[in-house]
Every structure is written in C-alpha cells, then in structure tokens.
All heavy atoms as an XYZ file, in Angstrom:
654
protein
N       1.163     29.482      8.632
C       0.356     29.428      9.769
C       0.753     28.332     10.713
O       0.953     27.230     10.276
C      -1.178     29.295      9.372
C      -2.117     29.190     10.572
S      -3.802     28.936     10.000
C      -4.341     30.640      9.750
N       0.975     28.670     11.900
C       1.353     27.663     12.943
C       0.139     27.010     13.465
O      -1.023     27.446     13.268
C       2.113     28.260     14.111
O       1.261     29.165     14.873
C       3.410     29.091     13.602
N       0.376     25.914     14.242
C      -0.728     25.181     14.888
C      -1.505     26.108     15.815
O      -2.756     26.058     15.827
C      -0.221     23.969     15.552
C      -1.241     23.017     16.106
C      -0.597     21.776     16.691
C      -1.610     20.823     17.121
N      -0.950     19.472     17.614
N      -0.756     26.897     16.569
C      -1.448     27.842     17.548
C      -2.256     28.831     16.774
O      -3.402     29.188     17.257
C      -0.426     28.511     18.401
N      -1.806     29.331     15.690
C      -2.552     30.329     14.836
C      -3.809     29.641     14.251
O      -4.834     30.292     14.195
C      -1.712     30.920     13.733
C      -0.506     31.815     14.285
C       0.446     32.176     13.253
O       0.608     31.462     12.294
O       1.127     33.193     13.437
N      -3.640     28.386     13.789
C      -4.791     27.668     13.280
C      -5.833     27.470     14.315
O      -7.013     27.714     14.058
C      -4.327     26.295     12.709
C      -5.448     25.378     12.160
C      -6.133     26.039     10.988
C      -4.832     24.007     11.786
N      -5.464     27.092     15.518
C      -6.413     26.901     16.574
C      -7.117     28.271     16.877
O      -8.344     28.240     17.037
C      -5.678     26.337     17.840
C      -5.331     24.869     17.599
C      -6.589     26.496     19.101
C      -4.305     24.318     18.669
N      -6.397     29.403     16.925
C      -7.014     30.595     17.224
C      -7.970     31.006     16.152
O      -9.068     31.548     16.428
C      -5.932     31.678     17.428
N      -7.641     30.788     14.861
C      -8.425     31.166     13.713
C      -9.779     30.350     13.791
O     -10.831     30.883     13.512
C      -7.691     30.998     12.429
N      -9.657     29.018     13.942
C     -10.839     28.262     14.025
C     -11.698     28.553     15.178
O     -12.947     28.667     15.071
C     -10.416     26.717     14.081
C      -9.761     26.306     12.829
C     -11.700     25.883     14.363
C      -9.193     24.884     12.854
N     -11.099     28.861     16.308
C     -11.873     29.308     17.547
C     -12.616     30.620     17.248
O     -13.859     30.730     17.584
C     -10.993     29.455     18.718
N     -11.990     31.533     16.582
C     -12.671     32.841     16.251
C     -13.778     32.717     15.299
O     -14.823     33.234     15.396
C     -11.583     33.792     15.696
N     -13.584     31.740     14.309
C     -14.572     31.572     13.219
C     -15.777     30.752     13.788
O     -16.939     31.045     13.394
C     -13.954     30.839     12.016
C     -14.908     30.769     10.839
C     -14.270     30.131      9.655
O     -13.189     29.602      9.740
N     -14.919     30.268      8.488
N     -15.492     29.789     14.618
C     -16.550     28.889     15.117
C     -17.252     29.362     16.371
O     -18.383     28.887     16.725
C     -16.049     27.452     15.362
O     -15.112     27.501     16.398
N     -16.521     30.251     17.122
C     -17.190     30.724     18.358
C     -16.908     29.749     19.512
O     -17.383     29.933     20.658
N     -16.082     28.644     19.237
C     -15.761     27.733     20.280
C     -14.504     28.199     21.043
O     -13.770     29.120     20.567
C     -15.497     26.334     19.691
C     -16.644     25.745     19.033
C     -17.749     25.348     20.035
O     -17.376     25.081     21.223
O     -18.916     25.320     19.627
N     -14.219     27.716     22.198
C     -13.058     28.075     22.953
C     -11.819     27.440     22.297
O     -11.925     26.362     21.627
C     -13.158     27.609     24.393
O     -13.057     26.176     24.508
N     -10.679     28.043     22.578
C      -9.449     27.575     21.988
C      -9.099     26.102     22.522
O      -8.620     25.290     21.806
C      -8.250     28.439     22.404
C      -8.236     29.725     21.549
C      -7.002     30.549     21.901
C      -7.003     31.923     21.200
N      -5.833     32.712     21.608
N      -9.436     25.867     23.789
C      -9.140     24.593     24.354
C     -10.036     23.523     23.677
O      -9.551     22.320     23.436
C      -9.393     24.570     25.831
O     -10.710     24.878     26.184
N     -11.251     23.803     23.353
C     -12.167     22.898     22.667
C     -11.585     22.605     21.249
O     -11.524     21.452     20.782
C     -13.640     23.434     22.522
O     -14.085     23.619     23.880
C     -14.523     22.511     21.797
N     -11.235     23.666     20.534
C     -10.717     23.491     19.146
C      -9.409     22.643     19.213
O      -9.241     21.868     18.387
C     -10.459     24.848     18.553
C      -9.699     24.709     17.178
C     -11.784     25.551     18.350
N      -8.550     22.855     20.234
C      -7.299     22.131     20.368
C      -7.583     20.664     20.559
O      -6.899     19.831     19.955
C      -6.445     22.715     21.534
C      -5.065     22.025     21.596
C      -4.194     22.702     22.655
O      -4.703     23.514     23.495
O      -3.039     22.375     22.732
N      -8.547     20.317     21.391
C      -8.913     18.942     21.659
C      -9.389     18.232     20.364
O      -9.102     17.211     20.000
C      -9.991     18.768     22.728
C      -9.374     18.906     24.126
C     -10.310     18.452     25.227
N     -11.740     19.020     25.093
C     -12.091     20.250     25.591
N     -11.238     20.893     26.287
N     -13.328     20.517     25.513
N     -10.255     18.994     19.600
C     -10.749     18.523     18.357
C      -9.663     18.236     17.320
O      -9.621     17.272     16.630
C     -11.902     19.395     17.749
C     -12.320     18.993     16.372
C     -13.118     19.443     18.680
N      -8.752     19.221     17.223
C      -7.651     19.140     16.291
C      -6.725     17.954     16.652
O      -6.381     17.164     15.756
C      -6.877     20.414     16.268
C      -5.719     20.480     15.233
C      -6.247     20.292     13.826
C      -5.000     21.833     15.237
N      -6.473     17.753     17.887
C      -5.625     16.623     18.383
C      -6.390     15.289     18.040
O      -5.745     14.336     17.581
C      -5.364     16.666     19.877
C      -4.264     17.643     20.264
C      -4.003     17.701     21.724
C      -2.953     18.656     22.051
N      -2.655     18.749     23.446
N      -7.716     15.307     18.200
C      -8.462     14.139     17.814
C      -8.384     13.835     16.404
O      -8.256     12.609     15.961
N      -8.485     14.833     15.557
C      -8.336     14.673     14.082
C      -6.995     14.137     13.759
O      -6.884     13.161     12.988
C      -8.567     16.066     13.440
C      -8.367     16.003     11.924
C      -9.283     15.536     11.138
C      -7.211     16.547     11.405
C      -9.098     15.508      9.746
C      -6.976     16.518     10.022
C      -7.885     16.052      9.188
N      -5.952     14.733     14.287
C      -4.547     14.244     14.072
C      -4.456     12.761     14.434
O      -3.857     11.969     13.710
C      -3.590     15.053     14.776
C      -3.393     16.454     14.296
C      -2.450     17.326     15.205
O      -2.143     16.864     16.283
O      -2.129     18.398     14.781
N      -4.892     12.380     15.569
C      -4.789     10.996     16.082
C      -5.587     10.082     15.161
O      -5.094      8.999     14.852
C      -5.283     10.932     17.528
O      -4.554     11.814     18.288
C      -5.172      9.497     18.062
N      -6.781     10.467     14.739
C      -7.559      9.605     13.989
C      -6.967      9.413     12.541
O      -6.937      8.278     12.055
C      -9.013     10.186     13.844
O      -9.561     10.311     15.167
C      -9.921      9.262     12.996
N      -6.491     10.434     11.936
C      -5.916     10.301     10.602
C      -4.619      9.473     10.713
O      -4.410      8.550      9.881
C      -5.607     11.772     10.020
C      -4.672     11.641      8.843
C      -6.875     12.523      9.662
N      -3.763      9.703     11.738
C      -2.613      8.915     11.860
C      -2.900      7.446     12.073
O      -2.278      6.598     11.417
C      -1.765      9.499     13.145
O      -1.461     10.812     12.864
C      -0.501      8.646     13.342
N      -3.810      7.093     12.925
C      -4.205      5.734     13.144
C      -4.808      5.059     11.887
O      -4.479      3.898     11.672
C      -5.191      5.644     14.344
N      -5.548      5.832     11.201
C      -6.182      5.262      9.978
C      -5.143      4.958      8.889
O      -5.155      3.906      8.328
C      -7.268      6.208      9.432
O      -8.251      6.453     10.385
C      -7.894      5.645      8.136
N      -4.245      5.875      8.738
C      -3.126      5.736      7.722
C      -2.207      4.576      8.132
O      -1.737      3.773      7.352
C      -2.341      6.973      7.557
C      -3.075      8.161      6.887
C      -2.167      9.386      6.746
C      -3.666      7.783      5.536
N      -1.872      4.482      9.470
C      -1.025      3.377      9.994
C      -1.676      2.027      9.734
O      -1.008      1.124      9.595
C      -0.711      3.662     11.426
N      -2.997      1.995      9.832
C      -3.718      0.862      9.609
C      -3.959      0.431      8.172
O      -4.646     -0.537      7.861
N      -3.489      1.278      7.303
C      -3.587      1.028      5.903
C      -4.775      1.592      5.186
O      -5.037      1.353      3.950
N      -5.515      2.442      5.833
C      -6.715      3.032      5.245
C      -6.470      4.486      4.723
O      -5.340      4.960      4.826
N      -7.466      5.034      4.043
C      -7.393      6.401      3.536
C      -8.453      7.202      4.340
O      -9.414      6.726      4.835
C      -7.749      6.444      2.088
C      -6.751      5.696      1.204
O      -5.642      5.420      1.675
O      -7.098      5.394      0.062
N      -8.181      8.527      4.351
C      -9.122      9.470      4.943
C      -9.505     10.420      3.869
O      -8.761     11.116      3.226
C      -8.584     10.223      6.095
C      -9.522     11.339      6.579
C      -8.064      9.365      7.238
N     -10.842     10.430      3.501
C     -11.344     11.235      2.332
C     -12.254     12.324      2.875
O     -13.252     11.984      3.574
C     -12.131     10.304      1.369
C     -12.707     11.170      0.206
C     -11.229      9.156      0.804
N     -11.912     13.542      2.605
C     -12.690     14.687      3.027
C     -13.244     15.256      1.656
O     -12.472     16.015      1.056
C     -11.889     15.696      3.863
C     -11.248     15.203      5.099
C     -10.362     16.259      5.737
C     -12.281     14.723      6.048
N     -14.388     14.974      1.278
C     -14.948     15.382      0.014
C     -14.810     16.831     -0.257
O     -15.137     17.652      0.576
C     -16.413     14.958     -0.064
O     -16.635     13.573     -0.016
N     -14.226     17.203     -1.362
C     -13.976     18.521     -1.729
C     -12.756     19.117     -1.202
O     -12.164     20.125     -1.788
N     -12.217     18.593     -0.104
C     -10.995     19.154      0.498
C      -9.762     18.340      0.077
O      -8.787     18.914     -0.413
C     -11.111     19.106      2.023
C      -9.863     19.748      2.689
C      -9.660     21.161      2.671
C      -8.906     18.977      3.245
C      -8.542     21.686      3.264
C      -7.815     19.500      3.908
C      -7.610     20.878      3.888
N      -9.797     16.963      0.159
C      -8.707     16.204     -0.233
C      -8.721     14.834      0.425
O      -9.612     14.478      1.184
N      -7.646     14.046      0.023
C      -7.554     12.690      0.527
C      -6.204     12.415      1.104
O      -5.215     12.719      0.492
C      -7.778     11.688     -0.631
O      -9.047     11.865     -1.242
C      -7.671     10.243     -0.186
N      -6.173     11.863      2.324
C      -4.885     11.471      2.917
C      -4.702     10.001      2.663
O      -5.678      9.215      2.876
C      -4.980     11.661      4.546
C      -5.081     13.124      4.899
C      -6.322     13.708      5.014
C      -3.915     13.843      5.095
C      -6.367     15.028      5.465
C      -4.036     15.185      5.540
C      -5.227     15.800      5.699
N      -3.648      9.573      2.172
C      -3.359      8.145      1.882
C      -1.895      7.873      2.161
O      -1.113      8.744      2.593
C      -3.692      7.817      0.506
O      -2.894      8.627     -0.469
N      -1.546      6.593      1.947
C      -0.141      6.121      2.168
C       0.389      5.562      0.812
O      -0.296      4.894      0.099
C      -0.138      4.947      3.175
C       1.321      4.381      3.271
C      -0.634      5.432      4.483
N       1.601      6.056      0.474
C       2.234      5.677     -0.777
C       3.358      4.711     -0.442
O       4.139      4.979      0.473
C       2.817      6.952     -1.457
N       3.515      3.677     -1.230
C       4.509      2.678     -1.030
C       5.687      3.165     -1.898
O       5.659      3.381     -3.105
C       4.125      1.277     -1.555
C       2.921      0.704     -0.891
C       3.259      0.139      0.453
O       4.454     -0.237      0.677
O       2.335     -0.066      1.322
N       6.895      3.379     -1.280
C       8.072      3.752     -1.956
C       9.016      2.572     -2.071
O       9.335      1.924     -1.012
C       8.812      4.882     -1.216
C       7.963      6.128     -0.981
C       7.751      6.862     -2.351
C       6.961      8.128     -2.078
N       6.863      8.947     -3.250
N       9.464      2.177     -3.228
C      10.302      1.060     -3.343
C      11.769      1.392     -3.131
O      12.167      2.519     -3.076
C      10.182      0.431     -4.846
O      10.522      1.401     -5.722
N      12.545      0.323     -2.891
C      13.977      0.528     -2.576
C      14.648      1.174     -3.866
O      14.263      0.846     -4.976
C      14.646     -0.800     -2.335
C      16.086     -0.743     -1.934
C      16.731     -2.056     -1.602
O      16.534     -2.495     -0.452
O      17.251     -2.684     -2.563
N      15.588      2.107     -3.565
C      16.279      2.718     -4.709
C      17.684      3.159     -4.353
O      18.005      3.159     -3.173
C      15.462      3.985     -5.173
C      15.308      5.018     -4.136
C      14.401      6.155     -4.614
N      14.097      7.032     -3.530
C      14.795      8.221     -3.375
N      15.721      8.554     -4.137
N      14.409      9.031     -2.404
N      18.427      3.450     -5.380
C      19.821      3.898     -5.181
C      19.892      5.369     -5.062
O      19.137      6.122     -5.676
C      20.745      3.519     -6.336
C      20.955      1.981     -6.336
C      21.722      1.445     -5.178
O      22.715      2.100     -4.771
N      21.216      0.416     -4.581
N      20.675      5.938     -4.138
C      20.839      7.357     -3.951
C      22.303      7.661     -3.667
O      23.178      6.828     -3.797
N      22.597      8.912     -3.445
C      23.969      9.286     -3.126
C      23.991     10.173     -1.893
O      23.082     10.966     -1.660
C      24.530     10.138     -4.285
C      24.735      9.327     -5.534
C      25.818     10.075     -6.365
N      26.145      9.283     -7.573
C      27.015      8.258     -7.609
N      27.705      8.030     -6.529
N      27.307      7.680     -8.688
N      25.041     10.002     -1.119
C      25.247     10.846      0.006
C      25.620     12.201     -0.447
O      26.671     12.274     -1.211
C      26.386     10.191      0.939
C      26.675     11.080      2.193
O      26.489     12.275      2.173
N      27.094     10.412      3.241
N      24.842     13.277     -0.217
C      25.146     14.546     -0.795
C      26.477     15.154     -0.321
O      27.116     16.014     -1.036
C      23.986     15.435     -0.383
C      23.335     14.716      0.703
C      23.747     13.282      0.667
N      26.943     14.738      0.839
C      28.205     15.295      1.336
C      29.419     14.653      0.728
O      30.391     15.322      0.374
C      28.181     15.037      2.853
C      29.232     15.945      3.636
C      28.974     15.807      5.109
C      29.591     16.970      5.789
N      29.362     16.871      7.272
N      29.393     13.284      0.511
C      30.572     12.578      0.058
C      30.355     12.069     -1.397
O      31.385     11.772     -2.064
C      30.812     11.379      0.942
O      29.783     10.424      0.827
C      31.018     11.724      2.353
N      29.199     12.070     -1.859
C      28.934     11.581     -3.278
C      28.884     10.046     -3.286
O      28.722      9.444     -4.307
N      29.115      9.386     -2.135
C      29.149      7.976     -2.035
C      27.763      7.340     -2.343
O      26.806      7.808     -1.742
C      29.635      7.546     -0.673
C      29.831      6.094     -0.458
C      30.293      5.763      0.963
O      31.211      6.485      1.410
O      29.821      4.848      1.590
N      27.621      6.337     -3.200
C      26.313      5.687     -3.389
C      25.794      4.924     -2.200
O      26.576      4.412     -1.422
C      26.578      4.713     -4.560
C      28.042      4.581     -4.732
C      28.726      5.721     -3.961
N      24.482      4.893     -1.979
C      23.859      4.209     -0.951
C      22.506      3.710     -1.352
O      21.946      4.206     -2.345
C      23.807      5.050      0.334
C      23.060      6.422      0.219
C      21.617      6.260      0.563
C      23.790      7.408      1.137
N      22.040      2.790     -0.550
C      20.703      2.180     -0.918
C      19.643      2.773      0.108
O      19.882      2.776      1.280
C      20.691      0.661     -0.786
O      21.612      0.101     -1.677
C      19.347      0.081     -1.089
N      18.610      3.358     -0.470
C      17.529      3.899      0.276
C      16.465      2.793      0.422
O      15.974      2.303     -0.586
C      16.908      5.149     -0.329
C      18.002      6.208     -0.489
C      15.753      5.658      0.470
C      17.629      7.458     -1.246
N      16.167      2.439      1.605
C      15.277      1.283      1.912
C      13.832      1.587      1.422
O      13.395      2.762      1.439
C      15.266      0.871      3.380
N      13.053      0.502      1.144
C      11.680      0.695      0.804
C      10.930      1.134      2.082
O      11.324      0.783      3.174
C      11.093     -0.722      0.330
N       9.951      2.031      1.920
C       9.214      2.536      2.998
C       7.812      3.067      2.573
O       7.546      3.125      1.355
C      10.004      3.676      3.712
C      10.250      4.817      2.851
N      11.228      4.887      1.888
C       9.614      6.007      2.781
C      11.213      6.077      1.304
N      10.240      6.753      1.785
N       7.050      3.364      3.556
C       5.716      3.982      3.314
C       5.841      5.468      3.597
O       6.460      5.877      4.541
C       4.628      3.302      4.103
C       4.414      1.859      3.762
C       3.412      1.274      4.754
C       3.225     -0.197      4.401
N       2.202     -0.812      5.386
N       5.092      6.288      2.840
C       5.128      7.721      3.087
C       3.656      8.218      3.045
O       2.911      7.862      2.117
C       5.935      8.419      2.005
N       3.367      9.082      3.977
C       2.026      9.750      3.951
C       1.897     10.683      2.672
O       2.830     11.262      2.275
C       1.876     10.507      5.244
C       3.252     10.710      5.683
C       4.093      9.551      5.046
N       0.675     10.739      2.196
C       0.462     11.474      0.945
C      -0.881     12.294      1.065
O      -1.846     11.784      1.702
C       0.426     10.515     -0.212
C       0.331     11.091     -1.612
C       0.449     10.047     -2.599
C      -0.793      9.695     -3.271
N      -0.683      8.691     -4.405
N      -0.933     13.467      0.541
C      -2.143     14.242      0.475
C      -2.464     14.661     -0.919
O      -1.644     15.253     -1.638
C      -2.014     15.496      1.375
C      -3.322     16.310      1.343
C      -4.461     15.936      1.992
C      -3.370     17.519      0.650
C      -5.629     16.739      1.937
C      -4.541     18.249      0.582
C      -5.640     17.867      1.221
N      -3.651     14.377     -1.398
C      -4.112     14.746     -2.772
C      -5.214     15.713     -2.564
O      -6.319     15.389     -2.010
C      -4.625     13.577     -3.545
C      -4.996     13.964     -4.906
C      -5.551     12.800     -5.671
C      -6.058     13.167     -7.084
N      -6.683     12.075     -7.758
N      -4.999     17.077     -2.965
C      -6.092     18.029     -2.753
C      -7.304     17.755     -3.555
O      -7.232     17.217     -4.704
C      -5.360     19.280     -3.227
C      -4.206     18.960     -4.094
C      -3.856     17.603     -3.607
N      -8.486     18.092     -3.038
C      -9.720     18.020     -3.693
C     -10.020     19.145     -4.676
O      -9.360     20.159     -4.629
N     -11.115     19.040     -5.350
C     -11.422     20.089     -6.310
C     -11.763     21.435     -5.740
O     -11.351     22.449     -6.254
C     -12.675     19.537     -7.160
O     -13.725     19.377     -6.374
N     -12.466     21.433     -4.577
C     -12.833     22.729     -3.972
C     -11.589     23.428     -3.470
O     -11.443     24.687     -3.573
C     -13.752     22.538     -2.758
C     -15.179     22.091     -3.172
O     -15.463     22.020     -4.397
N     -15.929     21.628     -2.244
N     -10.636     22.720     -2.914
C      -9.372     23.283     -2.403
C      -8.539     23.824     -3.615
O      -7.983     24.944     -3.568
C      -8.574     22.276     -1.573
C      -7.254     22.749     -1.071
C      -7.398     23.919     -0.079
C      -6.509     21.626     -0.329
N      -8.440     23.071     -4.655
C      -7.759     23.506     -5.836
C      -8.357     24.792     -6.421
O      -7.624     25.679     -6.795
C      -7.761     22.435     -6.998
C      -6.879     21.256     -6.720
C      -6.961     20.263     -7.896
C      -6.312     18.927     -7.567
N      -6.460     17.968     -8.644
N      -9.671     24.835     -6.532
C     -10.321     26.020     -7.047
C     -10.050     27.192     -6.189
O      -9.844     28.248     -6.663
C     -11.838     25.755     -7.152
O     -12.082     24.624     -8.003
C     -12.579     26.879     -7.691
N     -10.125     27.047     -4.878
C      -9.928     28.172     -3.982
C      -8.458     28.740     -4.039
O      -8.256     29.925     -4.042
C     -10.181     27.736     -2.545
N      -7.503     27.792     -4.190
C      -6.069     28.211     -4.310
C      -5.792     28.877     -5.651
O      -5.105     29.891     -5.681
C      -5.193     26.993     -4.085
C      -3.740     27.391     -4.368
C      -5.279     26.450     -2.674
N      -6.372     28.416     -6.739
C      -6.130     28.893     -8.047
C      -7.033     30.121     -8.402
O      -6.877     30.622     -9.520
C      -6.250     27.769     -9.046
C      -5.119     26.784     -8.945
O      -3.904     27.205     -8.816
N      -5.447     25.511     -8.935
N      -7.958     30.397     -7.569
C      -8.783     31.581     -7.891
C      -9.976     31.248     -8.711
O     -10.523     31.065     -9.656
C-alpha cells in the first residue's frame, strides 16, 4: 500500500476528506520523527512501539570487492508490533 492509497483508505473509512487525512498523517510523521530524534519512544497501545536502537561499531565487507571496512556506530529507528497487531496478522 502506498501513502496515497493509505490516505484514500483512511478517508473512505473515516468519512474525512483526503486533504484532512493527509494533514493528519503528515502531523503524525513529523511528531514521531521529532520524538525519536529527541530520544523518546512513541507507544500506541495494542498497535506497537516506535523507538531508537543504538547500533555499535562493527566490521563489515564491501560486497563488491570483499574488502573489509568499519561500519560506524549509529542510531536506527525500530518498530515493535503490539499484541493486537500480531493477533490480526497471525489470524
């Protein structure tokens, strides 16, 4: 599902206009991004948790040349699905 399809589906289900749903979705994206960048987590009970994982420095290989290289330490966004989402997906 693309972002445009998601907006259309939410608009159809909620009865709101596509432009309203698009503004809300952009607000959601901005808020989650800012919260994670600030070191916080976003918890949507039953749906899941957005958080940041610390990745330590490690050794890797260039897949093209096989040459070893160092992959720098960094932060990565993470999503852990909640119980309701897991149940819906697994039947």
